[in-house]
C-alpha positions, 0 to 999 in steps of 0.5 A: 067056590066056582069062581075060584076054580075057574080062576085057577083053571084060567091061571094054569092055562095061561102059564102053560100057553106062555111057557110053551111058546117062550124059549130063551136063546143066548149068543156070545160074540166079539161084537153086538152085530155078530151076537145079534146075527147069531140070535137071528139065525137061531130064531130063523131055524126055530121059525120064530121072531125074537126080542133081545132081553139082555146084552152085556159087553165086556171082553166079549158080547153076551146076548140073550133073547126070547123067541116068539112065535 
């Protein structure tokens, strides 16, 4: 029983810590470079790095990134 309680506590803390730092941002622009520049600017304002998680190019470019501390 103690092992189960310990596991639950560790799982909850892991979820809390990852959700605290993870933040998604999006940008829409006419080119990939312009969309990434917007993402970079948002990351800089937040004092964080970023990792692009999705980019779609149709009539415009839509990009999503996860900010990392």
